[in-house]
C-alpha positions as CSV (number, residue, x, y, z in Angstrom):
1,X,88.5,170.0,110.4
2,X,89.4,173.4,108.8
3,X,87.7,172.4,105.6
4,X,84.6,171.3,107.4
5,X,84.6,174.7,109.2
6,X,84.7,176.4,105.7
7,X,81.8,174.2,104.6
8,X,79.8,175.2,107.7
9,X,80.4,178.8,106.7
10,X,79.0,178.2,103.3
11,X,76.0,176.4,104.8
12,X,75.2,179.2,107.2
13,X,75.4,181.8,104.4
14,X,73.0,179.8,102.2
15,X,75.6,179.0,99.5
16,X,75.4,175.2,100.0
17,X,72.5,174.9,97.5
18,X,74.2,176.9,94.8
19,X,76.0,173.8,93.6
20,X,72.6,172.3,92.6
21,X,70.8,175.4,91.6
22,X,73.6,176.6,89.3
23,X,73.3,173.5,87.2
24,X,70.0,174.6,85.8
25,X,71.4,178.1,85.1
26,X,74.6,176.8,83.5
27,X,72.6,174.4,81.3
28,X,70.4,177.3,80.1
29,X,73.4,179.5,79.4
30,X,75.1,176.7,77.4
31,X,72.0,176.1,75.3
32,X,71.6,179.8,74.6
33,X,75.2,179.9,73.5
34,X,74.6,177.1,71.0
35,X,71.6,178.9,69.6
36,X,73.4,182.2,69.5
37,X,76.2,180.6,67.5
38,X,73.6,179.8,64.8
39,X,72.1,183.3,65.1
40,X,75.4,185.2,64.8
41,X,75.6,184.3,61.1
42,X,73.6,186.0,58.5
43,X,72.2,183.3,56.3
44,X,70.2,184.3,53.2
45,X,66.7,183.1,52.9
46,X,65.2,181.0,50.1
47,X,61.6,180.2,49.5
48,X,60.3,176.7,48.6
49,X,57.0,176.6,46.7
50,X,55.0,173.4,46.2
51,X,51.7,173.2,44.5
52,X,49.2,171.5,42.2
53,X,49.3,168.2,44.0
54,X,47.3,165.3,42.6
55,X,47.7,161.5,42.5
56,X,47.1,158.7,40.1
57,X,46.9,154.9,40.5
58,X,47.0,155.2,44.3
59,X,45.7,151.9,45.8
60,X,46.0,150.0,49.1
61,X,48.9,147.5,49.2
62,X,46.8,144.6,50.6
63,X,43.7,144.7,48.5
64,X,44.6,147.0,45.6
65,X,41.5,149.1,46.2
66,X,41.1,152.9,46.2
67,X,41.4,154.5,49.5
68,X,41.4,157.8,51.4
69,X,44.8,159.4,50.8
70,X,46.5,162.6,51.9
71,X,49.9,164.0,51.3
72,X,52.4,165.5,53.8
73,X,55.1,167.9,52.8
74,X,58.3,168.3,54.7
75,X,61.8,169.7,54.2
76,X,64.7,167.4,55.0
77,X,68.0,169.5,55.1
78,X,70.3,166.4,55.1
79,X,68.5,163.9,52.8
80,X,71.4,163.7,50.3
81,X,74.2,164.0,52.9
82,X,76.5,161.1,53.9
83,X,77.3,160.2,57.5
84,X,80.4,162.4,57.6
85,X,78.5,165.4,56.2
86,X,75.7,164.8,58.7
87,X,78.1,164.8,61.6
88,X,79.8,167.9,60.4
89,X,76.6,169.8,59.8
90,X,75.1,168.9,63.1
91,X,78.1,170.6,64.9
92,X,77.6,174.0,63.1
93,X,73.9,174.0,62.3
94,X,71.5,172.7,65.0
95,X,68.5,173.2,62.8
96,X,69.7,170.5,60.3
97,X,69.4,167.6,62.7
98,X,65.7,166.8,61.9
99,X,63.1,167.0,59.1
100,X,60.9,170.1,59.3
101,X,57.2,169.6,58.6
102,X,55.5,172.1,56.3
103,X,52.0,170.7,56.5
104,X,49.6,168.2,55.1
105,X,46.7,168.1,52.6
106,X,43.1,167.1,53.4
107,X,41.9,163.9,51.9
108,X,39.2,164.5,49.2
109,X,37.6,161.1,49.8
110,X,37.9,157.5,48.7
111,X,39.5,157.6,45.3
112,X,42.6,156.3,43.5
113,X,43.1,159.6,41.6
114,X,42.9,162.3,44.3
115,X,43.2,166.0,43.7
116,X,44.4,167.8,46.8
117,X,43.3,171.4,47.0
118,X,43.0,172.0,50.7
119,X,46.1,172.3,52.9
120,X,46.7,172.5,56.6
121,X,49.8,174.3,57.7
122,X,52.1,172.7,60.3
123,X,52.5,174.3,63.7
124,X,56.1,175.3,62.8
125,X,55.0,177.1,59.6
126,X,52.2,178.9,61.4
127,X,54.6,180.1,64.1
128,X,57.0,181.4,61.4
129,X,54.2,183.3,59.8
130,X,53.0,184.9,63.0
131,X,56.6,185.8,64.1
132,X,57.1,187.8,60.9
133,X,55.1,191.1,60.4
134,X,52.8,191.3,57.4
135,X,54.3,194.6,56.2
136,X,57.7,193.0,56.0
137,X,58.6,191.6,52.6
138,X,59.0,188.0,53.7
139,X,56.1,188.0,56.0
140,X,53.8,189.4,53.4
141,X,55.0,186.8,50.9
142,X,54.4,183.9,53.2
143,X,51.0,185.2,54.4
144,X,49.5,185.9,51.0
145,X,46.2,184.0,50.4
146,X,45.9,181.9,47.3
147,X,42.4,182.1,45.9
148,X,42.9,179.7,43.1
149,X,41.5,176.2,43.2
150,X,45.0,174.6,43.0
151,X,47.2,174.2,46.0
152,X,50.2,176.4,46.7
153,X,52.5,176.2,49.7
154,X,55.5,178.4,50.6
155,X,58.2,177.6,53.2
156,X,61.3,179.6,54.1
157,X,64.7,177.9,54.3
158,X,68.2,179.1,55.2
159,X,71.2,178.8,53.1
160,X,73.2,175.8,54.4
161,X,76.6,176.0,56.1
162,X,79.8,174.0,55.6
163,X,83.3,173.7,57.2
164,X,85.1,172.5,54.0
165,X,86.3,176.0,53.1
166,X,84.8,175.9,49.6
167,X,81.9,178.1,50.3
168,X,81.2,181.8,50.7
169,X,82.4,183.6,53.9
170,X,79.2,184.7,55.7
171,X,78.7,188.1,57.4
172,X,78.7,188.2,61.2
173,X,75.4,189.6,62.5
174,X,77.1,191.3,65.4
175,X,80.0,193.3,64.0
176,X,79.3,192.9,60.3
177,X,82.7,191.3,59.6
178,X,83.5,188.2,57.7
179,X,83.4,184.8,59.4
180,X,86.3,182.4,58.8
181,X,85.3,179.4,60.8
182,X,82.2,178.4,58.6
183,X,81.2,179.2,55.1
184,X,77.9,179.4,53.2
185,X,77.3,176.5,51.0
186,X,76.0,177.3,47.5
187,X,72.4,176.5,46.9
188,X,73.4,174.2,44.0
189,X,75.4,172.0,46.5
190,X,72.6,171.8,49.1
191,X,71.9,168.4,50.7
192,X,68.3,169.4,51.3
193,X,65.2,168.1,49.6
194,X,61.4,168.5,49.5
195,X,59.8,165.3,50.7
196,X,56.2,164.6,49.7
197,X,54.7,161.5,51.4
198,X,51.4,159.9,50.5
199,X,49.6,158.3,53.5
200,X,46.4,156.5,54.3
201,X,43.9,158.4,56.4
202,X,41.8,155.5,57.5
203,X,41.6,154.3,61.1
204,X,43.7,151.2,60.6
205,X,46.4,153.2,58.8
206,X,47.0,155.3,61.9
207,X,47.9,152.2,64.0
208,X,50.4,150.7,61.5
209,X,52.8,151.9,58.8
210,X,50.4,154.1,56.8
211,X,52.9,155.5,54.3
212,X,52.2,154.4,50.7
213,X,55.4,156.1,49.3
214,X,57.2,159.4,48.8
215,X,58.6,161.6,46.2
216,X,61.9,163.5,46.9
217,X,62.7,166.7,45.0
218,X,66.3,167.8,45.6
219,X,66.8,171.5,46.3
220,X,70.1,171.5,44.4
221,X,68.3,170.5,41.3
222,X,65.8,173.3,41.7
223,X,68.5,175.9,42.4
224,X,70.8,174.6,39.7
225,X,68.2,174.7,36.9
226,X,66.6,178.0,38.0
227,X,63.2,176.7,36.7
228,X,60.2,175.0,38.3
229,X,60.0,171.3,38.3
230,X,56.5,170.1,37.1
231,X,55.0,166.8,36.0
232,X,54.2,163.3,37.1
233,X,56.8,161.5,39.3
234,X,57.0,157.9,40.6
235,X,56.1,157.2,44.2
236,X,59.0,155.3,45.8
237,X,59.8,153.7,49.1
238,X,60.4,155.8,52.2
239,X,64.0,157.1,52.6
240,X,64.7,157.1,48.9
241,X,67.1,159.6,47.2
242,X,65.9,158.9,43.7
243,X,63.8,161.3,41.7
244,X,62.2,159.3,38.8
245,X,59.7,160.9,36.4
246,X,56.5,158.9,36.0
247,X,55.0,157.3,32.8
248,X,51.9,159.4,32.9
249,X,51.4,162.6,30.9
250,X,49.3,165.6,31.5
251,X,45.7,165.5,30.3
252,X,46.2,168.3,27.8
253,X,49.1,166.4,26.3
254,X,47.1,163.2,26.0
255,X,44.3,165.1,24.1
256,X,46.8,166.6,21.7
257,X,47.9,163.1,20.5
258,X,47.0,161.9,17.1
259,X,44.5,159.1,16.4
260,X,47.3,157.1,14.6
261,X,49.4,156.9,17.8
262,X,46.4,156.0,19.8
263,X,45.6,153.1,17.4
264,X,49.2,151.8,17.6
265,X,49.3,151.9,21.4
266,X,46.0,150.1,21.5
267,X,47.4,147.2,19.6
268,X,50.4,147.0,21.9
269,X,48.2,147.2,25.0
270,X,46.4,144.1,23.8
271,X,49.6,142.1,23.8
272,X,51.4,143.7,26.9
273,X,49.2,144.7,29.8
274,X,50.1,148.0,31.5
275,X,51.4,148.1,35.0
276,X,49.7,151.0,36.8
277,X,52.4,152.3,39.2
278,X,51.5,155.0,41.8
279,X,52.4,158.5,40.8
280,X,51.8,162.0,41.9
281,X,51.8,165.3,40.0
282,X,53.5,168.3,41.5
283,X,55.0,171.7,40.8
284,X,58.0,172.7,42.8
285,X,59.9,176.0,42.6
286,X,62.8,177.5,44.6
287,X,63.6,181.2,44.9
288,X,67.1,181.8,46.3
289,X,68.2,184.9,48.3
290,X,64.7,186.1,48.7
291,X,64.4,189.8,49.7
292,X,67.1,192.4,50.1
293,X,65.6,194.7,52.8
294,X,67.3,195.8,56.0
295,X,65.1,193.5,58.1
296,X,66.3,190.4,56.3
297,X,69.0,189.9,59.0
298,X,66.5,189.8,61.8
299,X,64.2,187.6,59.7
300,X,67.0,185.2,59.3
301,X,67.6,185.1,63.0
302,X,63.9,184.5,63.7
303,X,63.6,181.7,61.2
304,X,66.8,180.1,62.5
305,X,65.6,180.3,66.1
306,X,62.3,178.6,65.2
307,X,64.1,175.8,63.2
308,X,66.5,175.2,66.1
309,X,63.6,175.0,68.5
310,X,61.8,172.4,66.3
311,X,65.0,170.4,66.1
312,X,65.5,170.5,69.9
313,X,62.0,169.3,70.5
314,X,62.5,166.5,67.9
315,X,65.6,165.3,69.6
316,X,63.9,165.3,73.0
317,X,61.2,162.9,71.8
318,X,62.8,159.5,72.2
319,X,61.7,156.2,70.8
320,X,58.5,154.9,72.6
321,X,57.7,151.4,73.6
322,X,55.6,150.9,70.5
323,X,58.3,151.0,67.8
324,X,60.8,149.0,69.9
325,X,61.1,145.3,70.7
326,X,59.5,144.4,74.1
327,X,61.4,141.2,74.3
328,X,64.7,143.0,73.9
329,X,63.7,145.5,76.6
330,X,62.8,142.7,79.0
331,X,66.1,140.8,78.3
332,X,68.2,143.9,78.9
333,X,66.2,144.6,82.1
334,X,66.7,141.1,83.4
335,X,70.5,140.9,82.7
336,X,71.5,144.4,83.6
337,X,69.0,145.0,86.5
338,X,71.0,143.3,89.2
339,X,74.3,144.8,88.1
340,X,72.8,148.3,87.8
341,X,71.4,148.0,91.3
342,X,74.7,146.9,92.8
343,X,76.6,149.8,91.1
344,X,73.9,152.3,92.2
345,X,74.2,151.0,95.8
346,X,78.0,151.4,95.8
347,X,77.8,154.9,94.3
348,X,75.1,155.9,96.8
349,X,77.3,154.8,99.7
350,X,80.2,156.8,98.4
351,X,78.0,159.9,98.0
352,X,76.6,159.4,101.6
353,X,80.2,159.1,102.9
354,X,81.2,162.4,101.2
355,X,78.0,164.2,102.2
356,X,78.6,163.2,105.8
357,X,81.3,165.9,105.9
358,X,79.7,168.8,103.9
359,X,76.6,169.5,106.1
360,X,74.1,167.9,103.9
361,X,72.7,166.6,107.2
362,X,73.8,169.3,109.7
363,X,73.2,167.2,112.9
364,X,75.3,164.3,111.7
365,X,78.0,166.6,110.3
366,X,78.2,168.6,113.6
367,X,78.6,165.4,115.6
368,X,81.4,164.3,113.3
369,X,83.0,167.7,113.5
370,X,82.8,167.6,117.3
371,X,84.4,164.2,117.4
372,X,87.2,165.1,115.0
373,X,87.8,168.3,117.0
374,X,88.1,166.3,120.3
375,X,90.4,163.8,118.6
376,X,92.5,166.6,117.1
377,X,92.8,168.3,120.6
378,X,93.8,165.0,122.2
379,X,96.4,164.2,119.7
380,X,97.8,167.8,119.8
381,X,98.1,167.9,123.7
382,X,98.9,164.3,124.6
383,X,101.8,162.3,123.1
384,X,100.8,159.6,120.7
385,X,102.5,156.8,122.7
386,X,100.5,157.7,125.8
387,X,97.3,157.6,123.8
388,X,98.1,154.2,122.4
389,X,99.0,153.0,125.9
390,X,95.7,154.2,127.4
391,X,93.8,152.6,124.5
392,X,95.5,149.2,125.2
393,X,95.0,149.4,128.9
394,X,91.4,150.3,128.5
395,X,90.8,147.3,126.2
396,X,92.6,145.0,128.7
397,X,90.6,146.4,131.6
398,X,87.3,145.9,129.8
399,X,88.2,142.3,129.0
400,X,89.4,141.6,132.6
401,X,86.2,143.0,134.1
402,X,83.9,141.1,131.8
403,X,85.7,137.8,132.6
404,X,86.4,138.0,136.4
405,X,84.4,140.7,138.0
406,X,81.0,140.9,136.3
407,X,78.1,138.7,137.7
408,X,77.5,135.6,135.6
409,X,74.2,135.3,133.9
410,X,72.4,132.1,133.0
411,X,72.8,131.2,129.5
412,X,69.7,130.2,127.6
413,X,69.2,129.2,124.0
414,X,66.9,131.5,122.0
415,X,64.6,130.1,119.4
416,X,64.3,131.7,116.0
417,X,61.0,133.3,117.0
418,X,62.7,135.0,120.0
419,X,65.4,136.3,117.8
420,X,62.9,137.9,115.4
421,X,61.1,139.6,118.3
422,X,64.2,140.8,120.1
423,X,64.1,144.5,120.8
424,X,67.7,145.0,119.9
425,X,67.2,143.5,116.4
426,X,64.1,145.5,115.8
427,X,65.8,148.8,116.6
428,X,68.8,148.1,114.3
429,X,72.3,149.5,114.5
430,X,72.4,153.1,115.6
431,X,75.4,154.0,113.5
432,X,74.0,152.2,110.4
433,X,70.7,154.1,110.7
434,X,72.6,157.4,111.2
435,X,74.7,156.7,108.0
436,X,71.7,155.7,105.9
437,X,69.9,159.0,106.9
438,X,72.5,161.0,105.0
439,X,71.1,162.2,101.7
440,X,72.6,161.5,98.3
441,X,73.2,164.0,95.5
442,X,70.0,162.8,93.8
443,X,68.1,163.5,97.1
444,X,69.5,167.0,97.3
445,X,68.8,167.6,93.6
446,X,65.1,166.7,94.1
447,X,65.0,168.9,97.2
448,X,66.2,172.0,95.4
449,X,64.5,171.1,92.1
450,X,61.8,173.8,92.1
451,X,64.1,176.5,93.4
452,X,66.5,175.6,90.5
453,X,63.6,175.8,88.1
454,X,62.7,179.3,89.3
455,X,66.3,180.4,88.9
456,X,66.3,179.0,85.4
457,X,63.0,180.7,84.5
458,X,64.4,184.1,85.6
459,X,67.5,183.6,83.4
460,X,65.3,182.4,80.5
461,X,63.2,185.5,80.9
462,X,66.3,187.7,80.7
463,X,67.3,186.1,77.4
464,X,63.7,186.2,76.1
465,X,63.4,189.9,77.0
466,X,66.6,190.8,75.1
467,X,65.4,188.8,72.0
468,X,61.9,190.4,72.2
469,X,63.4,193.9,72.3
470,X,65.6,193.2,69.3
471,X,62.7,191.6,67.3
472,X,60.3,194.4,68.1
473,X,62.7,197.2,67.1
474,X,64.5,195.7,64.1
475,X,61.9,193.3,62.6
476,X,58.5,194.7,63.5
477,X,59.7,198.3,63.7
478,X,57.1,198.9,66.3
479,X,56.4,202.5,67.4
480,X,55.3,201.3,70.8
481,X,55.1,198.0,72.7
482,X,54.3,197.0,76.3
483,X,52.1,195.0,78.7
484,X,48.6,196.2,79.5
485,X,45.4,194.8,80.9
486,X,42.3,194.8,78.6
487,X,38.6,194.9,79.5
488,X,37.1,191.6,78.4
489,X,33.6,190.2,78.8
490,X,33.5,187.0,80.9
491,X,32.6,183.8,79.0
492,X,30.0,182.8,81.6
493,X,28.3,186.2,81.6
494,X,24.6,186.1,80.8
495,X,23.8,188.1,77.6
496,X,20.5,189.3,79.2
497,X,22.3,190.6,82.2
498,X,22.8,194.3,82.6
499,X,25.9,195.2,80.7
500,X,26.9,197.9,83.2
501,X,27.4,195.3,86.0
502,X,31.0,195.0,87.0
503,X,30.6,191.2,87.4
504,X,30.0,190.8,83.6
505,X,33.6,191.7,82.6
506,X,37.1,191.5,84.0
507,X,40.7,192.8,83.3
508,X,42.9,190.4,81.4
509,X,46.6,190.8,80.8
510,X,47.9,191.3,77.2
511,X,51.0,192.2,75.3
512,X,50.5,194.8,72.6
513,X,52.4,196.7,70.0
514,X,51.8,199.4,67.4
515,X,53.2,198.3,64.0
516,X,52.6,200.8,61.2
517,X,48.9,201.6,61.4
518,X,47.9,198.5,63.3
519,X,47.4,197.9,67.0
520,X,48.0,194.1,67.6
521,X,47.8,192.3,70.9
522,X,48.6,188.8,72.3
523,X,47.7,187.1,75.5
524,X,51.2,187.5,77.0
525,X,54.8,188.1,76.0
526,X,55.4,184.4,75.9
527,X,52.7,184.0,73.2
528,X,54.4,186.7,71.2
529,X,57.9,185.1,71.6
530,X,56.7,181.6,70.6
531,X,54.8,182.8,67.5
532,X,51.2,182.2,68.7
533,X,48.3,183.8,66.8
534,X,47.4,187.3,68.0
535,X,44.1,187.7,69.8
536,X,43.1,190.6,67.6
537,X,44.2,193.8,65.8
538,X,42.8,197.2,65.0
539,X,43.6,199.2,61.8
540,X,43.9,202.9,62.2
541,X,42.2,203.7,58.9
542,X,39.5,206.2,58.3
543,X,37.6,207.1,61.5
544,X,39.9,205.8,64.2
545,X,42.1,206.9,67.1
546,X,41.6,207.6,70.8
547,X,38.2,207.4,72.3
548,X,36.9,209.1,75.4
549,X,35.2,207.4,78.4
550,X,31.5,207.1,78.1
551,X,29.1,207.6,81.1
552,X,28.8,203.9,81.2
553,X,32.5,203.5,81.5
554,X,32.7,206.1,84.2
555,X,30.1,204.2,86.2
556,X,31.8,200.9,85.9
557,X,35.4,202.0,86.6
558,X,36.8,203.0,90.0
559,X,38.3,206.3,90.8
560,X,41.8,204.7,90.9
561,X,41.4,203.2,87.4
562,X,40.0,206.1,85.5
563,X,43.3,208.1,85.3
564,X,45.1,205.1,83.7
565,X,42.4,204.0,81.3
566,X,43.1,204.2,77.5
567,X,40.3,203.6,74.9
568,X,41.0,203.3,71.2
569,X,38.8,202.5,68.2
570,X,39.3,201.6,64.6
571,X,38.6,198.9,62.0
572,X,38.7,195.5,63.6
573,X,38.3,192.0,62.1
574,X,34.5,192.3,62.2
575,X,34.0,196.0,61.4
576,X,34.3,199.0,63.7
577,X,35.7,198.0,67.1
578,X,36.5,199.8,70.4
579,X,38.7,198.4,73.1
580,X,39.4,199.7,76.7
581,X,42.7,199.1,78.4
582,X,44.4,199.9,81.7
583,X,48.0,201.0,81.7
584,X,50.2,200.1,84.7
585,X,51.6,203.7,84.9
586,X,50.8,207.2,83.7
587,X,54.1,207.3,81.7
588,X,53.1,204.2,79.8
589,X,49.7,205.6,79.2
590,X,51.1,208.9,77.8
591,X,53.5,207.1,75.4
592,X,50.7,204.8,74.2
593,X,48.4,207.7,73.5
594,X,51.1,209.6,71.6
595,X,51.8,206.5,69.5
596,X,48.1,206.0,68.7
597,X,47.7,209.7,67.7
598,X,50.7,209.4,65.4
599,X,49.5,206.2,63.8
600,X,45.9,207.4,63.3
601,X,46.7,210.9,62.0
602,X,49.4,209.8,59.6
603,X,48.3,210.4,56.0
604,X,49.2,206.8,55.0
605,X,46.6,205.5,57.4
606,X,43.9,206.6,54.9
């Protein structure tokens, strides 16, 4: 009874739902701790470069005809690791639990000897590029445009970790000390590899297994030799760890051969027909410990966060129905369905019995509490032997009255139809209905689901704000950043309509920063945190800076908006550009204007 009074106190003060809401908060904190464990280690960055991709003797398996082929490039951090090493690495490095897609080429058409010159970056690589500023060494290196006809792709990787105690002690990113629990594995001992897969791009290939083969280039080989790997390599089965050079030679080498050797080979070819095995030509290079600037620490954290995010999303995507055996699923469902339902029923009954005393259903719990209080009072005031005597006498009296004193009723037999339509059977048992109305823990979780989500979003926003502040200050080195609203033309506005009409434009929220001599803006803070492409940017070069309000602006804006309006102009993506923004406060407006004046009047801006 005393414990139920304590639970009633928690219910009245609104703390009953904390048990369900705090689960979302605790799960978020636990996930952030795992990510922070990877971020707290400064891991040097290496750059993988892959280029000059072309194929030879690529044909379909069924008919042996030329097809439309394209190549996908990915980085597998544990391709050469055994099961023990995979389990060990998964505990200390969450980013190593999946393969990271770099991108894919675009098919040049139907041919057996394709030359891939066009490349489409993966979403992960694009986010990494947008997360790193262009004036930072790594960001500028990844964002440089290759104007040559041959393909060239760059992808950043982090130095692998190990627990064996044979590596290099890393530097802690928080206090700058040496870490002793994990070590940095030398690049020459890396388990990672560059995986290049050749696939079909036809319609039927997307429905079935459309992989023709793959070439695996170990990172340890690239780091150990210190030179680029270039040449023709054999296309092997998926999942291979072999790296076999092909039989083909480069065209320049073939032209340099002598006529005598060609004649000898011609005679041999008449006797032994050549087997044309599929091969691809590639050039791969690895640059370890790229960059030595002060922002490399923050760049390492940003890249690690993106890799961990990709790995988490990959683990969340389970195996679908197509890739599994339908007969196996049906068999398991048939055999285990009944047992699972029985166990679920028993567990639900136990949860209902427990929740009957914790005010999950206040009316039922109050009734139980009242009954227990009366029973406690009776047992406390009246001796137990008298209570037992009264109970026995009452039972005897009820039986005696029913047998000798109550009027006898005529007995009649009830048919099965009468039993079904009996009012007492339709109503059911009162106590059973009362017990079944008590919610289970799953019912309560669904009840407080959205409130738990709101609490989790608030906690997630706190962590995101701290990360954003660190990234803006240490990585982007922004002179100013904040949230504004920008004047944007409505998409459905008529071009012939009077441009001074207020209905032709509206205020849209943005997140902006001033980095060097650039004013860059995104749609929101979330778009900046997740590495989305910025909506636009203005360079403070030449004739640029703050702009005054024109008579047209003064006519469109209200008296309350005019004091908080900031207009800037400079070189945009399509020539000279002017934008008008509204600051949420006068303090934020003054700080933005000062930052714009400093960026536009700096001598380096010219």
